[in-house]
Structures are given as C-alpha cells and as structure tokens.
LUMZA-211247 format. One record per residue (C-alpha): x negated, y negated, z. Coordinates in steps of 0.001 Angstrom, whole numbers, padded with zeros to 6 digits. Layout:
<sites>
      c1      c2      c3
       X       Y       Z
...
</sites>
This chain:
<sites>
      c1      c2      c3
  006857 -083077 -068382
  005817 -085694 -065397
  008800 -084972 -063681
  008662 -081211 -063520
  005236 -081357 -061985
  006116 -083832 -059561
  009046 -081556 -058709
  007050 -078180 -058552
  004559 -080308 -056200
  007320 -081331 -053792
  007949 -077669 -053595
  004360 -076546 -053290
  004215 -076464 -049434
  007624 -074781 -048989
  006740 -071896 -051427
  003303 -071754 -049925
  005080 -070816 -046232
  007473 -068332 -048492
  004112 -066793 -049900
  002362 -066367 -046414
  005566 -065019 -044943
  006068 -062373 -047547
  002383 -061620 -047426
  002648 -061221 -043948
  005357 -058568 -043912
  003873 -056821 -047223
  000140 -056287 -045080
  001584 -055337 -041816
  003988 -052855 -043298
  006615 -053094 -041087
  010605 -053085 -042889
  010318 -055704 -045268
  013943 -056454 -046284
  015916 -056467 -043004
  016034 -060409 -041999
  014223 -061457 -044930
  016564 -063931 -046639
  016845 -065512 -042901
  013049 -065460 -042559
  012449 -067035 -045954
  015143 -070058 -045267
  013257 -070893 -041863
  009951 -070585 -044124
  011267 -073158 -046569
  012458 -075431 -043672
  009017 -075323 -042240
  007342 -076200 -045482
  009726 -079214 -046227
  009139 -080307 -042486
  005474 -080599 -043462
  006517 -082711 -046423
  008429 -084741 -044348
  006139 -085486 -041475
  003190 -086062 -044470
  005155 -088470 -046286
  006409 -091023 -043526
  002528 -091997 -042907
  001016 -095005 -044487
 -001185 -094660 -047628
 -001919 -091892 -049812
 -004900 -090574 -048091
 -003113 -090266 -044597
 -000181 -088457 -046365
 -002597 -086152 -047771
 -004806 -085498 -044634
 -001509 -084903 -042894
 -000377 -082454 -045329
 -003603 -080402 -045317
 -004027 -080429 -041704
 -000497 -078977 -041148
 -000717 -076402 -043903
 -004005 -075192 -042403
 -002345 -074765 -038935
  000399 -072790 -041021
 -002200 -070669 -042652
 -003996 -070073 -039082
 -000893 -069190 -037278
  000185 -066610 -040253
 -003499 -065219 -040086
 -003487 -064827 -036485
 -000389 -062998 -036288
 -001603 -060512 -038823
 -004556 -059917 -037123
 -002831 -059176 -033705
 -000385 -056709 -035672
 -003047 -055030 -037498
 -004529 -054171 -034055
 -001795 -053535 -031964
  001210 -052969 -034196
  003066 -055882 -032427
  003232 -059527 -032707
  001717 -061431 -029748
  002520 -065150 -028829
 -000550 -067158 -028493
 -000720 -067908 -024602
 -000928 -064093 -024270
 -003583 -063938 -027079
 -005648 -067342 -025071
 -005053 -066006 -022051
 -007009 -062507 -022824
 -009249 -064348 -025105
 -012091 -064746 -022760
 -012383 -061070 -021670
 -011920 -059877 -024797
 -014881 -061680 -026135
 -016559 -060954 -023631
 -016434 -057365 -023354
 -016099 -056432 -027274
 -017921 -059414 -028842
 -019688 -057339 -031305
 -016090 -055567 -032276
 -014298 -059123 -032792
 -017142 -060265 -035070
 -017069 -057312 -037156
 -013560 -057361 -037385
 -013443 -061051 -038531
 -016171 -060245 -041220
 -014560 -057156 -042295
 -010976 -059473 -042925
 -012419 -061954 -044858
 -010602 -061244 -047861
 -007069 -060988 -045642
 -008326 -064191 -044556
 -008959 -065487 -047917
 -005490 -064414 -049009
 -003560 -066349 -046356
 -005334 -069655 -046698
 -005091 -069494 -050338
 -002273 -072100 -050298
 -004539 -074351 -048053
 -007875 -073854 -050523
 -005608 -074729 -053491
 -004452 -077921 -051746
 -008193 -078987 -050755
 -009721 -078495 -054208
 -006810 -080740 -055869
 -008026 -084202 -056292
 -004675 -085962 -055916
 -001595 -084962 -054181
  001304 -085850 -056911
  004320 -086281 -054348
  002013 -088777 -052058
  002788 -091376 -054735
  001559 -095161 -054314
  004693 -096614 -053925
  005474 -096818 -050414
  009395 -096673 -051141
  008924 -093495 -053388
  007163 -091638 -050423
  009968 -092638 -047828
  012690 -091462 -050485
  010867 -088307 -050686
  010455 -087708 -047144
  014269 -088113 -046719
  014980 -085689 -049339
  012467 -083133 -047603
  014348 -083793 -044136
  017533 -083063 -045847
  016149 -079788 -047195
  015227 -078767 -043831
  018680 -079832 -042418
  020414 -077672 -044984
  018072 -074759 -044615
  018356 -074860 -040724
  022230 -075183 -041060
  022268 -072282 -043558
  020060 -070166 -041132
  022582 -070925 -038345
  025355 -069737 -040396
  023852 -066615 -040981
  023132 -065968 -037656
  026437 -066916 -036038
  028428 -065237 -038654
  026734 -061890 -038042
  024813 -061494 -041121
  021616 -060393 -039256
  021415 -059085 -035690
  022366 -061993 -033580
  021340 -060407 -030394
  017791 -060527 -031580
  018283 -064309 -031647
  019864 -064313 -028266
  020413 -061931 -025556
  018075 -059290 -026889
  015605 -061237 -027922
  011987 -059969 -028083
  009111 -061849 -029418
  007684 -058715 -031384
  011006 -057110 -032433
  012553 -060697 -033599
  009382 -061961 -035217
  009813 -058692 -037541
  013598 -059115 -037990
  013792 -062720 -038124
  010124 -063850 -039221
  007468 -064875 -037492
  008086 -068555 -037621
  011428 -067704 -036008
  009819 -065794 -033286
  007342 -068718 -032515
  009880 -071099 -032519
  012316 -069147 -030102
  009197 -068002 -027548
  008665 -071815 -027409
  012319 -072908 -026617
  012957 -069908 -024198
  009318 -070677 -022517
  010239 -074088 -022052
  014071 -073940 -021240
  014761 -070377 -020545
  017128 -067862 -022103
  020251 -068092 -020721
  021602 -065612 -023066
  019859 -062784 -021599
  021692 -063083 -018532
  024714 -061435 -020605
  023048 -058187 -020198
  024083 -058352 -016381
  027488 -057118 -016914
  026307 -053589 -016971
  028055 -053370 -013331
  031245 -052760 -015368
  032781 -049130 -015289
  031914 -047112 -018921
  034954 -047497 -020942
  035731 -043907 -021251
  035328 -043034 -017490
  038010 -043033 -014978
  037656 -045806 -012314
  035243 -045037 -009859
  033585 -042474 -011908
  029772 -042468 -012883
  029095 -041751 -016635
  028428 -038132 -017122
  025067 -036812 -018612
  023488 -033279 -018933
  022687 -031668 -015498
  019479 -033062 -014100
  016355 -030529 -014850
  016680 -029221 -010830
  020168 -028858 -009491
  020866 -030488 -006084
  023209 -027596 -004497
  022878 -029336 -001117
  025643 -032354 -000965
  024699 -033685  002604
  021694 -035281  000615
  022668 -039250  000829
  021820 -042101 -001649
  018375 -043668 -001702
  019925 -047271 -000649
  018757 -049729  001980
  021003 -051732  004084
  020562 -054828  002068
  023288 -057667  003113
  023576 -058634 -000731
  026165 -060897  000378
  024256 -062818  003079
  021564 -063377  000265
  024199 -064541 -002316
  025632 -067047  000461
  022254 -068141  001790
  020302 -068686 -001965
  020759 -071927 -004184
  019233 -070599 -007184
  021667 -069310 -009584
  019458 -066833 -010695
  018855 -064986 -007514
  022476 -065278 -007090
  022728 -063320 -010489
  020307 -061027 -009813
  021848 -060085 -006457
  025121 -059407 -008146
  023392 -057003 -010822
  021646 -055007 -007923
  024920 -054641 -005902
  026818 -053194 -008753
  024428 -050657 -010518
  024119 -047109 -009950
  022460 -045559 -007024
  020395 -042246 -007014
  020778 -039455 -004419
  018200 -037607 -002697
  017744 -033779 -003558
  015533 -030890 -002409
  012484 -032451 -003548
  012510 -035140 -001242
  009756 -035277  001589
  008405 -032269 -000273
  005004 -034176 -000130
  005333 -036074  002856
  002351 -037285  004866
  000040 -035792  001770
 -002791 -037667  000310
 -002524 -039357 -003200
 -004822 -040091 -006053
 -003020 -041973 -008976
 -005360 -042175 -012306
 -004580 -044520 -015139
 -006444 -042793 -017879
 -007588 -044992 -020780
 -005869 -044053 -024124
 -005118 -040558 -022892
 -002620 -038353 -024922
 -001206 -034965 -024509
 -003229 -033949 -027708
 -006790 -034448 -025847
 -005157 -031383 -023398
 -006502 -027649 -024944
 -006390 -024596 -022866
 -010149 -023885 -023827
 -011577 -027264 -024208
 -009904 -029209 -021219
 -008776 -026082 -018606
 -008482 -028406 -015814
 -006025 -031059 -017617
 -004591 -028026 -018968
 -004181 -026447 -015328
 -003064 -029634 -014078
 -000261 -030136 -016370
  001319 -026771 -016362
  000941 -025741 -012745
  002424 -028983 -011624
  005808 -030435 -012427
  005713 -030117 -016220
  007285 -033020 -018031
  007752 -032078 -021818
  009175 -035169 -022928
  007323 -037978 -020908
  006773 -041508 -022812
  004116 -044122 -022092
  005142 -047348 -023805
  002925 -049959 -024976
  003955 -052562 -022578
  003067 -055590 -024276
 -000128 -054086 -025736
 -002382 -054252 -022562
 -003845 -051790 -020050
 -003160 -053954 -017281
  000592 -053700 -018582
  000391 -049882 -018648
 -001129 -049898 -014929
  001563 -052229 -013621
  004248 -049792 -015056
  002534 -046702 -013251
  002327 -048399 -009679
  005737 -050464 -009819
  008673 -048804 -011313
  009156 -052434 -012859
  009213 -053116 -016354
  005740 -055326 -017189
  007664 -057585 -019685
  004615 -060303 -019470
  001769 -058347 -020867
 -001497 -059990 -019875
  000311 -062299 -017898
  001520 -059848 -015418
 -001531 -060236 -013432
 -000835 -063889 -013114
  002846 -063578 -012214
  002475 -060970 -009735
 -000361 -062723 -007868
  000537 -063636 -004656
  003922 -062368 -004938
  005705 -059945 -002441
  004724 -056508 -003723
  006018 -054234 -000645
  007441 -051812 -002974
  004562 -050717 -004657
  003598 -047130 -003963
 -000104 -048493 -002640
  001395 -050881  000143
  004180 -048473  001174
  001474 -045812  001899
 -001233 -048622  003277
  001634 -049779  005511
  001913 -046552  006957
 -001586 -046515  007822
 -003064 -044491  004726
 -006579 -045460  003697
 -006738 -047176  000320
 -009147 -048112 -002732
 -008935 -048807 -005888
 -011625 -048078 -008572
 -012708 -048847 -012138
 -015631 -048070 -014276
 -015265 -051158 -016114
 -016072 -054967 -015591
 -014725 -056135 -012160
 -013066 -059092 -013331
 -011541 -057808 -016676
 -007839 -058935 -016584
 -008752 -060471 -013203
 -008282 -057105 -011639
 -010573 -057996 -008738
 -007757 -060540 -007582
 -004635 -058406 -008302
 -005538 -054790 -007246
 -005521 -055506 -003498
 -001880 -057249 -003892
 -000840 -053953 -005684
 -001471 -052235 -002269
 -005313 -051199 -002054
 -007527 -052734  000583
 -010389 -052617 -001488
 -011409 -052885 -005336
 -015018 -051430 -006786
 -015727 -051798 -010265
 -018755 -052656 -012402
 -019969 -055830 -011379
 -019226 -055602 -007611
 -020678 -052430 -006363
 -019820 -049856 -008778
 -022875 -050340 -010641
 -024656 -048963 -007615
 -023515 -045058 -008536
 -022932 -045259 -012407
 -024847 -045876 -015551
 -023716 -049513 -017096
 -023346 -048488 -020794
 -020214 -048974 -022685
 -018014 -046986 -022038
 -018814 -045979 -018781
 -018574 -042209 -017514
 -015238 -041316 -015632
 -017522 -038259 -014170
 -020117 -040049 -012635
 -017292 -042630 -011254
 -015549 -039589 -009483
 -018972 -038188 -008281
 -019810 -041655 -006784
 -016449 -042590 -005013
 -014902 -039556 -003684
 -017306 -039099 -001242
 -015944 -042738  000055
 -012845 -041514  001214
 -012620 -037756  001324
 -012937 -037609  004924
 -010462 -040407  005287
 -006909 -038674  005314
 -004357 -039643  004502
 -005731 -041712  001706
 -004334 -043382 -001110
 -006749 -043902 -004254
 -005959 -045426 -007461
 -008520 -045031 -010662
 -008531 -047237 -013822
 -010526 -044664 -016023
 -012559 -046108 -019182
 -014511 -043252 -020720
 -011767 -042912 -023580
 -011988 -046462 -024975
 -012622 -047309 -028438
 -014653 -047544 -030421
 -014530 -044171 -031457
 -017637 -043776 -033179
 -021047 -042439 -032262
 -023007 -045417 -032445
 -020542 -047431 -030355
 -019337 -044987 -027875
 -021824 -043806 -025137
 -019520 -041007 -023950
 -018730 -039587 -027791
 -022599 -039387 -028062
 -023029 -037717 -024885
 -020268 -034572 -025438
 -020342 -034904 -029465
 -022126 -031520 -029525
 -019532 -029668 -027159
 -016328 -030735 -029667
 -015980 -027863 -032119
 -016148 -028960 -035771
 -012491 -027802 -036189
 -009270 -027897 -034243
 -008323 -024590 -032863
 -004650 -024878 -033742
 -005027 -026147 -037227
 -008288 -024679 -038315
 -008745 -027903 -040308
 -012089 -029920 -040293
 -012196 -032672 -037645
 -012800 -036336 -038739
 -015655 -038305 -037304
 -013042 -040796 -035453
 -010897 -037881 -034042
 -013942 -035725 -033038
 -015325 -039040 -031282
 -012167 -039329 -029607
 -011628 -036272 -028326
 -015425 -036242 -027046
 -015091 -039463 -024850
 -012055 -037793 -023305
 -014001 -034881 -022415
 -015564 -037082 -019737
 -011950 -037053 -018163
 -011849 -033394 -017927
 -015222 -033341 -016181
 -014024 -035956 -013702
 -010766 -034014 -013198
 -012636 -030801 -012965
 -015085 -032068 -010195
 -012467 -034002 -008352
 -010051 -030796 -007746
 -013180 -028475 -007176
 -014400 -030895 -004383
 -010717 -031137 -002794
 -010577 -026954 -003108
 -013977 -026821 -001343
 -013046 -029508  001374
 -009629 -027121  001952
 -007416 -030302  000986
 -006067 -029499 -002504
 -002631 -028441 -001063
 -002462 -031633  000935
 -003408 -033669 -001815
 -000979 -035074 -004670
 -002602 -035905 -008228
 -000507 -038342 -010557
 -002261 -039075 -013971
 -001081 -040919 -017118
 -002293 -042935 -019765
 -002117 -046201 -020219
 -001131 -046821 -023703
 -001478 -045032 -027124
 -004949 -044600 -028730
 -004632 -047588 -030679
 -008262 -047874 -031619
 -007376 -044463 -034135
 -005555 -046987 -036077
 -006796 -048840 -039368
 -007550 -052167 -038534
 -010079 -054930 -039095
 -010789 -054296 -034918
 -011462 -050593 -035547
 -012706 -050784 -038801
 -011191 -047912 -040152
 -009461 -047578 -043542
 -006824 -045459 -042656
 -004903 -044203 -039494
 -006235 -041492 -037965
 -003104 -041017 -035354
 -001697 -038689 -037787
 -004672 -036303 -037513
 -004558 -036410 -033720
 -000748 -035691 -033770
 -000898 -033369 -036395
  001925 -035157 -038508
  002857 -038811 -039925
  003634 -040579 -037007
  006691 -042933 -037860
  008108 -043894 -034677
  007356 -045159 -031062
  009233 -042096 -029795
  006180 -040017 -031749
  003208 -042499 -031077
  004172 -043092 -027385
  004958 -039369 -026548
  002391 -038343 -023732
  001568 -035889 -020929
  002356 -036717 -017248
  000811 -034938 -014437
  002182 -034982 -010907
  000145 -031881 -009211
 -000502 -030661 -005898
 -002254 -027550 -004764
  000948 -026884 -002986
  002680 -026424 -005837
  000387 -023515 -007087
  000706 -021825 -003510
  003639 -022211 -000960
  005730 -023836 -003211
  005241 -022286 -006569
  008975 -021770 -007168
  009346 -025858 -007234
  007032 -026235 -009933
  009753 -026849 -012579
  009858 -028422 -016157
  011528 -031685 -016688
  012716 -031609 -019959
  015053 -034888 -019931
  013498 -038108 -020956
  011028 -039451 -018687
  009360 -043129 -018819
  006486 -044718 -016961
  008589 -046751 -014888
  010062 -043502 -013394
  006931 -042493 -011847
  007237 -044792 -008500
  010622 -043839 -007616
  009955 -040099 -008053
  006950 -040496 -005832
  009001 -042438 -003368
  011238 -039441 -003415
  008702 -036779 -003146
  006853 -038534 -000205
  010011 -039242  001958
  009702 -042970  001509
  012301 -045209  002370
  013396 -047004 -000941
  016285 -048422 -002762
  017036 -047034 -006016
  018519 -049915 -007316
  015559 -052304 -007000
  013549 -050388 -009633
  013927 -050030 -013177
  012995 -046249 -013240
  014586 -043219 -011716
  013971 -040633 -009497
  013583 -037715 -012072
  015020 -035191 -009814
  017933 -037225 -008936
  021293 -037348 -010783
  020504 -040642 -012194
  020863 -041060 -015591
  017806 -040090 -017995
  016256 -042925 -019970
  012810 -043932 -021565
  012976 -047640 -022826
  010550 -049999 -024152
  010274 -053706 -023914
  011509 -054163 -027867
  014736 -052745 -026463
  014322 -049154 -028009
  015400 -046245 -026082
  016259 -042594 -025759
  018329 -040845 -023294
  019403 -036998 -023205
  022142 -037931 -025887
  019746 -039461 -028486
  017509 -042314 -029425
  018000 -045839 -030423
  015708 -047724 -032782
  016223 -050644 -035140
  019780 -051088 -034521
  020484 -047429 -035018
  021530 -044584 -032770
  020561 -040893 -033856
  022312 -038182 -031533
  020227 -035195 -030165
  023149 -033231 -029831
  025786 -031991 -032300
  028665 -033006 -029240
  030626 -035838 -029863
  029246 -039177 -028455
  031517 -040781 -026335
  033012 -044356 -027881
  031404 -047092 -026361
  028245 -045457 -025266
  025693 -046972 -027216
  026772 -050369 -026229
  027051 -049246 -022519
  023307 -047837 -022620
  022283 -051139 -024600
  023598 -053220 -021876
  021872 -051037 -019266
  018443 -051399 -021009
  018946 -055107 -021517
  019910 -055732 -017777
  016825 -053626 -016688
  014339 -055971 -019307
  015641 -058991 -017868
  015720 -057936 -014419
  012031 -056968 -014530
  011265 -060598 -016093
  012746 -062417 -013340
  012101 -060463 -010259
  008445 -060801 -010233
  008769 -064637 -011391
  011383 -065504 -008647
  009572 -063388 -006159
  012889 -062024 -005470
  011378 -058983 -002961
  009954 -061752 -000896
  013520 -062711 -000206
  014781 -059263  000732
  011199 -058024  002538
  008638 -059032  005183
  005244 -058231  003731
  005249 -055111  005315
  008143 -053586  003556
  010535 -054073  006260
  014072 -055574  005522
  014205 -059374  006759
  016971 -060837  008662
  019060 -063012  006100
  020402 -065850  008275
  022712 -068131  006324
  022280 -071959  007096
</sites>
C-alpha cells in the first residue's frame, strides 16, 4: 500500500498539469478534442519536469518548497490564460499582457478589480492542486534518502523524455496539424490545437531564435497548378468591371535586383524576392476619383453594422448606403486591441504584433500610410481621440502615422469636452471640426471612444445620456431589448450624433462633395460577451446579431463607410455595391487608388477592391474567406456549387501565410526605409 501511495504521489504533479489543461479547455469552450492527446502529453511532461527539478535539490524542505513554487507558477499561468481567453476569446502571450497592463489598470481599475473578485471560484478551481499540495504536511516522493530522491528525479527525467519524444513523433507523422507547430504557427490558434503549454514554449522559442519555418510561405510566387503559364489565377469578376484596358499596373519602379545585391540580411533578400514575384493590381475607372479631396478617417470603438438603423441612426444609414456599399466587409480582431485595428485601417499591413505594433512601428519609415502620403502632398493633418492621450502610446505613434498633431484627453481635448467615461464623440466633433474645416485640403483621423464597454447604465456615461432615446424593443424583431444591448446601442448613438454634426457642417460649408469620409469599427464589441471582466453571465452578441454567433466570419462581419457628397450628386452612378469579401487592410490600397496616389500594390497586404486582384479577407489565426468559400479550423467550405480547382485551397493558404509573415517582418526590419526616403520618394539604390 505504501508503494502505491508513493507511486500516486510521484504522479501527483503530472496529473495536476493534466487537470488544469482539461479544465482550461472545458471553461474556455473552444473545441475540446482536436489536439487533446498532444496537449495532455505536454502536460505530463511539464509535471514530471517539475518533479525532476524539485527532487535534485538538497533536503526534503527544499524539494517541497520548489515543488510548491513551480506548481503555483503553473497554476498562475493556466489561470491567466483562462482570464485572457474569457475576455477576448483569444490566447495572448504574457509580454503583450504586461505591455498593456499599465494602461489597462489605469483606465479600467474598477473593472479589473471586479473581474478578479467575480472570478474567484475559477481561480480556486485552477489553484486546487496547489492548495492541496500546500496543506499536506509531508511530500511522499521527497524521501529522506538522497539516493532515493536522485533515483526518482532520474525516473521523472526519463518520463519527460518519453513524453516529449512521443509528442515529436505525433507532430512529425502528421497525426495533428503539423503546420500549427511550424509554418502556420500562431500563438492563439496553436495553443488551442496543441495546448497552452505548447503555445507558450513555441512562443518563447520563436521570439528568442525566430521561426525559420514561416518563410516557407514565400513560395507563393509559383504559378497556380491549374493555370496555364503566365496566366493569373481566375476569380469571379470584380464588383466593378474595367472596360479600359489602357489602365496600367499600380506598381513603382523599384529595382529589387539592386536591393537584393546590396543587402546582406537574408531576411530582406527573401522579402525582396517575395514582393517581386507576387500579383500586381491594375488601375480602373475609379482611379483618381477623389484626387485632391479632403479625407476624414474614423476608427469607431466597438462599432458594428447592427448599430445602423434607418430610423435610429439616419446619418450612418445614409453614409453606408449612399456611398460605396460593402456588403461583405470584415474587421478582424487583430490580436485583441484597438491599436491593432487602427494600424490595419491606416497602413494596409496586417498588425500581427497586437499591443506591440505601437512600439514596433515607432521610428520606422511609414511613408506608405495614407496620412503620410497626404501630408507629403501638403495636406493639413491632425489626429484626435477622446480618450487618454497616452493610452497605447498614441501620443508617440500617431505623428509617425502621418498626422502633424495629436490631441486627446490630457493634452488639449479636455478644453472642449467633459472628461467622463466614456467621453462624447459628439462633443469631440464639435470641438475639433472648427480647427481644420477652413484648412483645405485636410487629412484628419479620429479614434472614437463613446462605444466602449462597460455596457451598463451605471458604468457608461453615454448610455445614461442616451438611454431614453433607445426604444424598448428592436424594430425588426419586436423583441424586448436586454439592458446590456440597450446600453450598447445607447452609447453608440453618440457616434450617430457626431456624424450628423460632421455631415451637416460640411454641407453648410459647401465642401461635402470635396470631402471623403471613411469609417470602420476597430473590433467587434467583445464587451457584450460573458466574462469576469464584463460581469455578464451570458453572451449578448447573439442578441445583437439576431442569431447564434458561431464563427469569426459572423462575429467580425461589419460595416465599412467610404462616402463623399459627390457620390450622391455628380458621381451617383458610381456609388456601387462591392459584394466580394473585403478586409480592413483593403482600405489603404483602395484609398490610394481613389485619390490617385502613387503606390505599389505588391507592398501592401490588402487590395484595391475595384481592381482585378483576388478578393480575400484573412485573420491572424490564418482563417480566410474568398469569393469561392471560407477556410477555418483546417476545413474549406465552398460558397459555390461550381467545382473548386484542385490545389486552390493550398494556394490560398500559402498566400495568407505569406501576407502574415511579410507583415511581421516588414515593420520590424524597417523594410520600407530601404526602398523609400521619408517623403515617400524612391531611394537611389547604390550597390557597394
């Protein structure tokens, strides 16, 4: 009996690691079985590794203390992972959490404290193995005999090797998705498939030594298998046919051979070859339609198309339906954050670093951003935000995004709006519009905040202000609104009032036809989800959308506004519907084409939606959608009855992998500084 107890005690920590992995999967609710066998192997290896480290220490007390500390760290990691997934429905690596922790605590201290207290039962559940270990007076496997401890440590080390070797065999024989381990690694999706411990190990490995496997994605320049040599991969006709074959390609005279010959960094050489070989897009009849017009870009906090109602939000409804209408637009949740959504809107590059994108892009050459392009043409430029000026380091990065001044609460915005939470979009528009309306041409950017959670009357100033303006039931369904959804719609009314003021002011000034409005949400309203952070015991996204939200294609489906008064007047016949999939990173190349700006379509991960380029919306976890179907969790679902060409899915997967890898490297390596001067002109490439 004593031997059995001792054997059980040797297995205690490995079993505790298995318990926490299973608990994490059950509580988070992502697919339970895929990759479970591998995740459990890694958990067992981690548990025996704790055993091995603890047992080699001198003395029984030292062994016990080490085991308790290491198991406590493990439980903390699993608990933290649960909370991050609960809030964002994504796993986030710890450097991202710590990078944004100061801002989050400063801005949402009360909400964070409330989340911790409401999550105490979950915390106890994850720390249960640690608690049980603490209350035991003795630790059976830490025997008094040094020889026995060393023997037990050796056995534990062998068990680690066995588990790790078995896992390696599973990966390399294809029993699980090998790509999630190597070329298609993404911390969130790989952690879900392979276990959070695997995700953490891979993230530390790739952050330290780099991920050489991701460059396998750069073989996409090879012709599509079913295409004749020299032919482009065919897709459905673009939303707007181009009857003028004289339109040339949107490319610049970049001497890639000279860059490759000069640069010593192999990564830059690889990126060079990748860019030189990918598909170019052509100009079209929309090229230059908005040339020399004013531009106002708005990233609207937690905005969704479900906010828009012909009666309740007539201005937003007008802008969406009287400009270019995008019926299949997506704003992916770019690594969780508002700053990621902002970067995607303004850059045409996938912001794969989440919170870190602000730091990664600081001091880099971002001449390709729409703000810098227009500022270099002499546009007056300014950026505004009705939140804290230092949140996500916006005061340090927005000027690099192409805006000569940045104003928010704390550096001037408080002179014109009330400092409440969340602050008013309407008041911000009233305060700032007079600052630039007579300085044409102007390029202005807004990051709004009125739509931010919490979606409660007590916690949201804009909800309290607009509560009575929201009807008790939805006009479409006739069903009574829940308080959280009514709160969400009420605070978003402030955006409607801001847009009403903006459009009426432009029309009164007589410049509505000479001004372009672009509006996109920054991410879906995750504040309507059930989590300790929101305090909701159920998801209200289903009520918002009117159906059970099961996929990211439903959750991230949104509305995009590209409107100008001229589309209601002189160019009314050009205000068409774009029915193909459109993604946030498509905004910049589309604007470059509409404003007649010189740009190279190969350098951006998005596409001009009016061009002949392949329609493609993609996500950081490598899900994607084209005009032929969508791909998620390793499965492609066609959207047409026509047969899908053989090799098509792998071809598009390579394209998406290439875009994500390119997006990661191009900012970090400051690649655009190699090609362009700060003013956006091409550098003279001299070969040494």
